[in-house]
N, C-alpha and C positions, 0 to 999 in steps of 0.2 A: 749555878752563877759563873760567870767568867770573871776568873780572878783578876785580868787585868784591868778588867773596868774599877773605873776611881771616878768618881761623879766630880764634877768640877763645881759643885752647887751644895748650899746647905739649907737649911729650913726657912730662915727669912729671905732667901734668895726667892724660895718658891714660892713663899706670902706674897713678897712683891710683884711676884710674873702673876699670880691669881688675881690680887687686886689691880692688875695693869690690862689684863685679858675682861676682867668683867667692867672696867671703864670702856673700854672701845666697844664691847658688846652695845653698852648704852647709847654711844656715838653712832655707831655703822652696826645696827642690828643685823641686817641684811648681807654684812661681810662675811665670808667664811675665814672662822678662825684657825684653823689647820692644827686641829687638837690632834695629838699623836699618842698613841696609847704603846706602851712598853711592853714588848713581847720577846718569848724566847722562840727564837728558829734555828732549826738545824741547815746548812747548808753544806754543800759539797766544797772541801777545803780548797780547793784550785779557783773555782769561782769565786770565793769569799777572798782569797790572796788577790786574785785579777783585782777585784773592786779596792783593795785596799792599797793595792800597788800606784795606785791612781790617787791617791794623797788623802788629805784630812777630806773629810764631807762620804765616805764609804758610803755611810747609812744612807744618808740621802739620795746617795745615786740608785743603789738599792729600791729605795720607795718609789724614785720617778720609774724606775724601768717595769716595777709592778703596777704604777698607777695607768702609764702609759698601756699596758699588757688589758687593764680591766676597761680603760678608755675603747680601746680597739674592739673587744669583746662586747662592749655595749652597744658599740653602733654598728655592730655587724649584726647584732639580736634583734637593733631597731629597725634595721633594714628591711627583716624577714617579718 
């Protein structure tokens, strides 16, 4: 585990978030919820430094790049 990681949430915040997501699902069940899965992934040091150098939100940017690649691959497969 990354020893630099310090969560900025506690159990009550998690419970509040879960309740809010459940309420949103009842109001608009067709909307994607954007559920995230916590994972451990090994990345090249220089690549991680490059993402981090752009400032806060580097994990979101990594996710965006992976999603764009996935979408492109799916589109290519659909064309075949």
